[in-house]
C-alpha positions in Angstrom: -23.4 0.5 20.8 -22.4 4.0 21.9 -22.8 7.1 19.7 -19.7 8.9 20.9 -16.1 8.1 21.6 -13.9 10.1 23.9 -10.2 10.3 23.1 -9.5 11.2 26.7 -11.2 8.1 28.0 -9.2 6.0 25.5 -5.9 7.5 26.6 -6.9 6.8 30.2 -7.6 3.2 29.4 -4.2 2.9 27.7 -2.5 4.3 30.7 -4.3 1.8 32.9 -3.2 -1.0 30.7 0.5 0.0 31.0 0.1 0.3 34.8 -1.4 -3.2 35.0 1.1 -4.6 32.6 4.0 -3.2 34.6 2.8 -5.1 37.7 3.1 -8.5 36.0 6.3 -10.5 36.1 9.7 -9.4 37.1 11.3 -8.9 33.7 9.6 -5.6 32.9 7.8 -4.3 29.8 9.3 -2.2 27.1 6.9 0.3 25.5 7.7 0.5 21.8 6.4 3.0 19.3 7.8 4.4 16.0 4.5 5.7 14.4 0.8 5.7 14.6 -0.8 3.2 12.2 -4.4 3.9 11.3 -6.1 1.0 9.4 -9.5 1.5 7.9 -11.5 -1.6 6.9 -15.1 -2.7 6.3 -16.8 -4.5 9.2 -17.0 -7.7 7.1 -13.2 -7.6 6.3 -11.4 -10.7 7.7 -10.8 -9.6 11.3 -8.4 -12.4 12.1 -6.2 -11.9 9.0 -6.1 -8.1 9.5 -5.1 -8.6 13.2 -2.4 -11.0 12.2 -1.0 -8.6 9.6 -0.8 -5.7 12.1 0.7 -8.0 14.8 3.3 -9.2 12.3 4.3 -5.6 11.5 4.8 -4.6 15.1 8.3 -6.1 15.9 9.9 -4.2 13.0 7.5 -1.2 12.9 6.2 -0.8 16.5 3.2 1.5 16.4 0.1 2.7 18.2 -2.4 1.0 15.9 -5.9 2.4 15.5 -8.3 0.1 13.6 -11.4 1.8 12.2 -14.1 -0.7 11.3 -16.8 0.6 9.0 -20.4 -0.5 9.7 -21.9 1.2 6.6 -25.3 2.8 6.5 -27.6 2.8 9.5 -28.1 4.8 12.7 -25.3 6.9 14.0 -22.9 4.6 16.0 -19.4 5.0 17.3 -17.7 2.7 19.8 -14.2 1.9 21.1 -12.1 -1.0 22.4 -8.5 -0.7 23.8 -5.9 -3.5 24.2 -2.2 -4.4 23.8 -0.1 -6.5 21.5 2.9 -8.0 23.3 5.8 -10.3 22.3 9.1 -11.5 23.6 12.2 -11.2 21.4 14.0 -14.5 21.0 16.2 -15.2 24.0 14.9 -12.4 26.1 12.6 -12.3 29.1 11.5 -8.7 28.7 8.2 -8.2 26.8 7.7 -5.6 24.2 4.2 -4.2 23.9 2.4 -1.9 21.5 -1.0 -0.1 22.0 -4.0 -1.1 19.9 -7.3 0.8 19.6 -10.4 -0.4 17.7 -13.1 2.1 16.8 -16.3 1.0 15.1 -18.2 3.6 13.1 -21.3 3.8 11.0 -21.4 6.1 8.0 -23.3 8.9 9.7 -20.5 9.1 12.3 -17.5 9.2 9.9 -17.3 13.0 10.0 -16.4 12.7 13.7 -13.4 10.5 13.1 -10.8 13.2 12.7 -11.6 14.7 16.0 -11.2 11.3 17.6 -8.1 10.1 15.8 -6.0 13.3 16.0 -5.7 13.4 19.8 -4.8 9.7 19.8 -1.9 10.0 17.3 1.5 9.8 19.1 3.1 13.3 19.1 6.1 13.9 16.9 5.9 10.6 15.1 4.6 9.7 11.6 0.9 8.9 11.1 0.4 6.2 8.4 -3.1 5.7 7.1 -3.8 2.3 5.5 -7.2 2.3 3.9 -8.4 -1.1 2.8 -11.9 0.1 1.9 -12.3 1.3 -1.7 -15.7 2.7 -0.7 -14.2 4.9 2.0 -11.7 6.4 -0.4 -14.6 7.7 -2.5 -16.5 9.2 0.4 -16.3 13.0 1.2 -15.1 12.3 4.7 -12.0 10.6 3.5 -10.2 13.9 2.7 -10.2 15.1 6.2 -9.0 11.7 7.5 -6.2 11.5 4.9 -5.1 15.1 5.7 -4.1 14.0 9.2 -1.7 11.4 7.8 2.0 11.7 7.0 1.4 9.0 4.3 -1.7 7.3 2.9 -1.6 3.7 1.7 -4.3 2.4 -0.6 -4.8 -0.4 -3.1 -6.1 0.6 -6.5 -6.3 -3.1 -7.5 -9.2 -3.5 -5.0 -11.2 -0.7 -6.6 -13.8 -1.5 -9.3 -13.2 1.9 -10.7 -9.5 1.6 -11.6 -9.4 4.8 -13.7 -11.1 6.8 -10.9 -8.7 5.3 -8.3 -5.6 6.2 -10.1 -6.8 9.7 -11.0 -7.8 10.5 -7.4 -4.4 9.4 -6.2 -2.6 11.5 -8.8 -4.7 14.6 -7.9 -4.0 14.0 -4.1 -0.2 13.8 -4.8 -0.3 17.0 -6.9 -2.0 18.7 -4.0 0.9 17.8 -1.7 -0.1 14.4 -0.2 2.2 11.5 0.2 0.5 8.4 -1.1 1.4 4.8 -1.8 -0.5 2.2 -3.8 0.0 -1.5 -3.0 -0.7 -2.2 -6.7 2.6 -0.5 -7.3 4.4 -2.2 -4.4 3.5 -5.6 -5.9 5.7 -4.6 -8.9 8.9 -4.3 -6.9 10.1 -7.8 -8.1 9.2 -6.9 -11.7 11.2 -3.7 -11.6 14.2 -5.4 -10.0 14.1 -8.2 -12.5 14.0 -5.9 -15.5 16.8 -3.8 -14.0 19.0 -6.9 -13.7 18.3 -7.8 -17.4 20.1 -4.6 -18.3 23.0 -5.1 -15.9 24.4 -7.3 -18.7 26.7 -5.2 -20.9 25.5 -6.9 -24.1 21.9 -6.4 -23.3 22.5 -2.8 -22.2 24.2 -2.0 -25.5 21.0 -3.0 -27.3 18.8 -0.7 -25.2 18.9 2.0 -27.8 17.0 -0.4 -30.2 13.9 -0.4 -28.0 11.1 1.5 -29.7 8.0 -0.3 -28.4 6.7 -0.9 -24.9 3.6 -3.1 -24.6 1.8 -4.3 -21.5 -1.1 -6.7 -21.4 -3.2 -7.4 -18.3 -5.9 -9.7 -17.0 -8.6 -9.1 -14.4 -7.4 -7.3 -11.3 -4.1 -6.1 -13.0 -5.3 -2.9 -14.8 -3.6 -0.3 -12.6 -0.5 -2.5 -12.3 -0.4 -2.5 -16.1 -0.6 1.3 -16.3 2.2 1.5 -13.6 4.4 -1.0 -15.4 4.0 0.7 -18.8 4.5 4.2 -17.4 7.6 3.2 -15.4 9.2 1.4 -18.3 8.5 4.4 -20.6 9.9 6.9 -18.0 13.0 4.8 -17.6 13.6 4.7 -21.3 13.0 8.5 -21.6 15.7 9.1 -18.9 18.3 7.7 -21.4 16.8 9.5 -24.4 14.5 6.8 -25.7 11.0 8.3 -26.2 8.4 5.6 -26.5 4.6 5.7 -26.3 3.5 2.6 -24.4 0.6 0.5 -25.5 -1.6 -1.1 -22.8 -4.5 -3.5 -23.4 -6.4 -6.4 -21.9 -5.7 -10.1 -22.3 -6.8 -13.4 -20.7 -3.5 -13.9 -18.7 -2.5 -11.9 -15.6 0.3 -9.5 -16.6 2.9 -9.3 -19.4 5.5 -6.6 -20.2 7.3 -6.5 -23.6 10.1 -4.2 -24.7 11.2 -4.6 -28.4 12.9 -3.1 -31.3 14.7 -4.4 -34.3 16.0 -7.9 -33.5 15.9 -7.3 -29.7 13.0 -8.5 -27.5 12.6 -8.6 -23.7 9.5 -10.0 -22.1 8.4 -10.5 -18.5 5.2 -12.4 -17.6 3.5 -13.8 -14.6 2.7 -17.5 -15.2 0.9 -18.9 -12.2 3.3 -18.4 -9.2 6.3 -17.7 -11.5 7.9 -14.7 -13.2 9.2 -15.8 -16.6 11.8 -13.6 -18.2 12.6 -13.9 -21.9 15.5 -12.1 -23.6 15.4 -13.0 -27.3 15.7 -16.8 -27.2 17.0 -17.1 -23.6 14.5 -17.6 -20.8 14.7 -17.6 -17.0 12.1 -18.5 -14.4 11.9 -17.4 -10.8 9.3 -17.9 -8.1 6.8 -15.1 -7.8 4.3 -15.9 -5.0 1.5 -13.4 -4.5 2.7 -11.1 -1.7 0.7 -11.0 1.5 -0.4 -7.6 2.9 2.3 -8.0 5.6 5.1 -8.0 3.0 3.6 -5.0 1.1 3.0 -2.9 4.2 6.4 -3.8 5.6 8.0 -2.3 2.5 5.8 0.8 2.5 6.2 1.5 6.2 9.9 1.7 5.6 9.4 4.7 3.2 7.8 7.6 5.1 9.2 10.3 2.9 8.2 11.0 -0.7 9.0 8.3 -3.3 10.1 10.3 -6.4 10.0 7.2 -8.6 6.5 6.3 -7.6 5.2 9.8 -7.9 6.7 10.3 -11.4 5.2 6.9 -12.4 1.8 7.7 -10.9 1.6 11.0 -12.9 2.5 9.2 -16.1 0.2 6.3 -15.4 -2.8 8.6 -14.8 -2.2 10.2 -18.2 -1.8 6.8 -19.8 -4.9 5.5 -18.1 -7.0 8.2 -19.6 -5.7 7.6 -23.1 -5.8 3.8 -22.7 -9.4 3.7 -21.3 -10.6 5.6 -24.4 -9.2 2.8 -26.6 -10.5 -0.2 -24.6 
């Protein structure tokens, strides 16, 4: 395995691929690119699943994808591989192709990655960094890599240090970074469902009675619980209802309760279902666990700042500190 990677040689390989691709067939090839997508994953991450996720994103979000595979400790090592991902839209003969680069790096070579990645980013287009490695986020080299990105996507649910993950992200956003957390993205259906509850005029009229917000969480849902509680409390504060949310563990996965007086709203995950209870009336909808493709598809559509997420993140970080002292 080589110890250096040359961006110039990678770009030459990409140019050669396009030249060769253009010689094949008579329908031509369309070169598509709307961003640079940098994915960082551990070497033992599921290569096939990760490749399928990136490939599935390409038709809607065509990108030059750069996959960084982390080898961990050991001798300094850095290597490269270049290839293409092509598909034919239904009913058309012309192929659409996107560029893909794979770089393998050991920990001693991580400091060299910014000088490799930056020349490979497509000029004048967003750079999205999707970091699947909780270990990488905690390393000192991560800051320089994240600084190159227009937006950084992580998943706090995969981090054993939930409090540290959410505090680091809040600090990065305060410093000007644009971040996304897939633990928050998984709550989109929850937020939409709760919003629909209060589209009913009778239910909306009772919103002023709410004086308690409580979220209970099971293993793997800690940061989701902080987000859900903070978001609900912020939404109530926007209409003049100041409530201090309560967050704590339970055996089940995730449950949100809003209550006050004779009024009670509850949302809970029960297996693959989202159960909504408004006083005595209940409703059940399917809530399959979203694949990375669906989560990334949503986040790649939001390159600008997400004010709702950033406000929730700041509140969730404060709530996490207070809640962790009580658990």
